[in-house]
Each structure stands twice: as structure tokens, then as C-alpha cells.
VEXPA-157464 format. One line per 4 residues: number of its first residue (from 0); for each residue z, y, x of C-alpha. Coordinates in Angstrom, 3 decimals, decimal comma, m for minus. Each point is the difference from the previous one (the first is absolute). Example, Ala and Ser with C-alpha at 12.3 -4.5 7.8 and 13.67 -1.06 7.14 Angstrom:
BEGIN
0 = 7,800/m4,500/12,300  m0,660/3,440/1,370 .
// end
This chain:
BEGIN
0 = 11,591/m6,051/m25,574  m0,785/m1,711/2,890  m2,371/1,071/2,817  m2,033/m2,045/2,434 .
4 = 1,546/m0,306/3,157  m1,338/m1,162/3,593  2,985/m1,832/1,674  0,098/m0,323/4,041 .
8 = 2,071/m2,652/0,917  1,273/m1,062/3,061  3,159/m1,507/1,614  1,568/m1,624/3,231 .
12 = m1,726/2,708/2,302  3,264/m0,480/2,415  m0,556/3,157/1,949  m3,689/m0,437/0,523 .
16 = m0,873/2,146/m3,074  m2,158/2,600/2,172  m2,730/m2,852/0,316  m0,376/m0,360/m3,615 .
20 = m2,859/1,749/m1,288  0,619/0,740/m4,120  m2,612/0,614/m2,532  0,321/2,185/m2,890 .
24 = 1,693/m0,015/m2,621  2,543/1,052/m2,684  3,298/m1,688/1,021  0,750/m0,997/3,361 .
28 = 2,964/m2,736/0,388  1,761/m1,846/2,752  1,877/m2,886/m0,955  2,361/m0,293/2,645 .
32 = 0,619/m0,939/3,940  m1,747/3,611/1,243  2,287/m0,775/2,704  0,492/m2,430/2,598 .
36 = 3,246/m0,409/1,700  1,300/2,132/m2,427  2,659/2,100/1,826  m1,496/2,934/1,498 .
40 = m0,402/2,842/m1,954  m3,234/1,072/1,856  m1,691/m2,980/m1,592  0,938/1,925/m3,756 .
44 = m1,089/3,579/1,017  m3,144/m1,420/1,744  m0,697/m2,077/m3,411  1,347/3,032/m2,178 .
48 = m2,576/2,469/1,750  m3,034/m2,308/m0,519  0,471/m1,089/m3,168  0,741/3,472/m1,823 .
52 = m2,985/1,520/1,864  m2,287/m2,814/m1,660  m1,781/2,152/m2,872  0,772/m2,619/m3,219 .
56 = 1,560/1,977/m2,462  2,862/m2,229/m0,891  2,045/m2,237/2,686  1,931/m3,085/m0,443 .
60 = 2,450/m1,395/2,403  1,702/m3,143/m0,177  2,177/m1,226/3,268  0,370/m3,246/1,289 .
64 = 1,934/m2,309/2,214  m1,415/1,201/3,348  1,103/3,652/m1,838  3,615/m0,472/1,192 .
68 = 1,018/3,927/0,395  m1,323/0,250/m3,707  2,774/m2,326/m0,859  2,724/1,543/2,024 .
72 = m0,813/3,731/m0,521  m2,933/0,302/m2,942  1,167/3,659/m0,356  m0,514/1,028/3,422 .
76 = m2,871/m1,729/m0,086  m1,809/1,458/m2,751  1,159/3,140/0,931  m2,659/m0,044/2,992 .
80 = m2,645/m0,724/m2,646  1,200/2,640/m2,373  0,872/3,151/2,200  m3,606/m0,299/2,210 .
84 = m1,446/3,579/m0,592  m3,446/m1,371/m0,937  1,639/m1,837/m2,636  m2,093/0,761/m3,366 .
88 = m0,761/m3,216/m1,914  2,227/m1,870/m1,902  2,186/m2,769/1,818  1,808/m2,620/m1,511 .
92 = 2,345/m2,570/1,647  0,614/m2,536/m2,192  2,866/m2,395/0,203  0,789/m2,052/m3,145 .
96 = m1,044/2,794/m1,751  m3,804/1,204/m1,779  m2,010/3,192/m0,239  m2,753/0,818/m2,705 .
100 = m3,189/1,403/1,287  m2,315/1,259/m2,006  0,971/m2,373/m2,851  0,563/m3,253/2,200 .
104 = 3,493/m1,488/0,932  0,218/m1,025/3,436  3,412/m1,990/1,024  0,679/m0,802/3,156 .
108 = 3,013/m2,005/2,302  0,233/m0,508/3,726  2,081/m3,449/m0,303  m1,032/m3,277/0,385 .
112 = 1,681/m3,627/0,742  1,834/m0,258/2,982  m2,174/m0,009/2,951  2,163/0,250/3,808 .
116 = 2,038/2,803/0,678  m2,145/2,727/m1,380  0,463/2,709/m3,183  0,183/m0,305/m3,180 .
120 = 0,597/m3,533/m0,192  1,866/m2,025/m2,783  0,866/m3,512/m1,241  m2,427/m2,027/m1,789 .
124 = 1,333/m0,822/m3,460  2,436/2,655/m1,631  m0,126/2,725/2,673  m3,853/0,822/0,289 .
128 = m0,354/m0,496/m3,692  2,380/2,949/m0,983  m2,817/2,102/1,960  m2,982/m1,744/m2,320 .
132 = 2,369/0,416/m2,754  m0,632/3,781/0,033  m3,930/0,189/m0,434  m0,974/1,200/m2,795 .
136 = m2,114/m1,623/m2,908  m2,318/2,758/m0,003  m0,943/0,141/3,392  m3,704/0,257/0,939 .
140 = 0,386/m0,447/3,671  2,775/m1,900/1,883  0,484/0,835/3,915  1,824/m2,559/1,689 .
144 = 0,824/m0,155/3,615  m0,136/m3,943/m0,285  m2,448/m2,085/m2,313  0,288/m2,453/m2,431 .
148 = 0,505/m3,746/0,644  m3,711/m1,663/0,493  m1,622/3,310/0,031  m0,846/1,820/3,254 .
152 = 3,144/m1,584/1,750  m1,661/m2,239/2,411  2,087/m0,399/3,308  0,329/m2,824/2,515 .
156 = m1,861/m2,199/m1,565  2,187/0,749/m3,648  0,613/1,912/m2,742  3,385/2,259/0,079 .
160 = m0,482/2,168/m2,601  2,533/0,691/m3,088  0,198/m2,227/m2,557  1,762/2,449/m2,425 .
164 = m2,320/2,988/0,826  m2,888/m2,533/m1,472  2,073/m0,567/m2,740  0,653/3,885/m1,189 .
168 = m3,741/0,648/1,147  m1,187/m2,714/m2,519  2,217/1,796/m2,744  m0,892/3,649/0,569 .
172 = m3,364/m0,645/0,526  m0,763/3,250/2,076  m3,979/0,656/0,668  0,684/m0,078/3,775 .
176 = 2,727/m1,071/2,157  m0,456/1,158/3,669  1,942/m1,411/3,050  m0,260/m0,938/3,886 .
180 = 3,004/m1,753/2,574  m1,887/m3,032/0,379  m3,200/1,139/2,150  m1,798/m3,435/m0,699 .
184 = 0,078/0,748/m3,740  m2,516/3,014/0,150  m2,534/m0,182/m2,633  m0,095/0,422/m4,063 .
188 = 0,435/m2,802/m2,779  m0,552/0,163/m3,139  2,727/m1,726/m2,691  0,215/0,368/m3,505 .
192 = 0,241/3,644/m0,663  1,101/1,480/2,766  m2,563/0,365/3,522  2,475/m0,750/3,136 .
196 = m0,606/2,160/3,381  1,934/m1,003/3,461  m1,253/2,918/1,826  1,232/m0,647/3,787 .
200 = m2,078/2,137/2,290  1,707/m2,395/2,869  m0,909/m3,420/0,136  2,601/m2,619/1,491 .
204 = m0,143/1,323/3,750  0,461/3,432/m0,875  m3,547/1,427/0,067  m1,424/2,352/m2,538 .
208 = m2,978/m1,439/m0,941  m0,121/m0,477/m3,876  m1,354/3,019/m2,134  1,738/1,813/m2,319 .
212 = m0,439/m1,229/m3,753  m1,527/1,946/m2,283  1,047/m0,729/m3,714  m1,429/2,177/m3,156 .
216 = 2,553/0,159/m2,654  m1,495/0,913/m3,440  0,306/m1,478/m3,947 .
// end
């Protein structure tokens, strides 16, 4: 039995989350880059307090390349989310892992092809493909920080998404793919059986100008 869910999806808030007006929904998803500089625990605590105070029943977080502390000290960072006194609603951090919510399987991964000297970088080809090979065939909602090649991956006049991720999505055919990373790629693309959502809140000038995506998940 799978219940209808309303997803509210954002990414790339870069410590400007308090400027974001969130719609109502069942599941709040952040697809990475909640930090900016990425090395200051104050960024983590401020975001955690904001994120966990939102009224959505479920919360899912995937890290991004700016979230350096999430790679260097993941357990310390997650303690900031889970030890908050007001923490009452289910919170899930996904790093090559999944969670089933009301019958729907969500899989999340923070990795992306090498992009400067940031976090969760992997070389294109075998190194990054090892992560995509872990995606289960029964995934309904795939959340990755980076986009697949050619879909929501525009930056600097070119396309820099992951070709191996695109191949895996075409194999698994999730109902939804949610990502961010390349701010100029913000928007929705429908291709075959999957709707692709680049949910970056900030534009290329790091201004929080884009609205969250509200996505209906139903049979």
C-alpha cells in the first residue's frame, strides 16, 4: 500500500535557508549544499535548527559538494540534527542509502563527478559508477546532489552532468529524480518514465531567487 505524498524539494541554499518560504507538504527534501564555505559548524547548527523546525512530517537530507563537514565529520554533524530538543519528526540522512516512507522508496547519494576541490568528489568512470551501481532497481525517488548528463546540468555554456548517472536512471526508471548542484539548471524536465527536478534555490550569483518544487507522488 503506497499513500499519496506531497514532496517539497530544495537544494543549494548555501546558508541562505532562512530566506526560503516553504510550501506545505508531507516530505521536505534538501538535495545538498545547505552550507556555503562548508567548514564552519555554525552553518550546520543554524541549518539544523531551521530544517528540523519545519512542520513537514518527514525530512530527508542529502549532502553536496559545499557540505565539507558532512564528509569530514558526518557523525558529528548529524548529532546536531538528532540531539535538538525540539526534534520530534522523522529525519533521514541518505548517503548511498535508502528509506521507505509510506510505501515509497527514496534513495540518496551526495557524490558527483570531480568539481574543483570540494566534498564528495569522484572521478568520472569507474569511481563514480561504483556509487550508482548501488541504486536499487525498485527506487521510486532518486535524490542525488548532481544531475545526469544533459538534464538540468547547464553551467558556463556547457553540460557537465554525469553520463553514468544518466545510464543508471534509464535502467532503474524512478518516478522522480531530484538534484541540484548546477544552479542554472533549475527547472523540470520530463523524459520517458521519469520527471527530473533540479531544485536549486540559488541562482548562479548565489541569490536565493528560485521557488521550492512541490511534487505530487501518487500511483
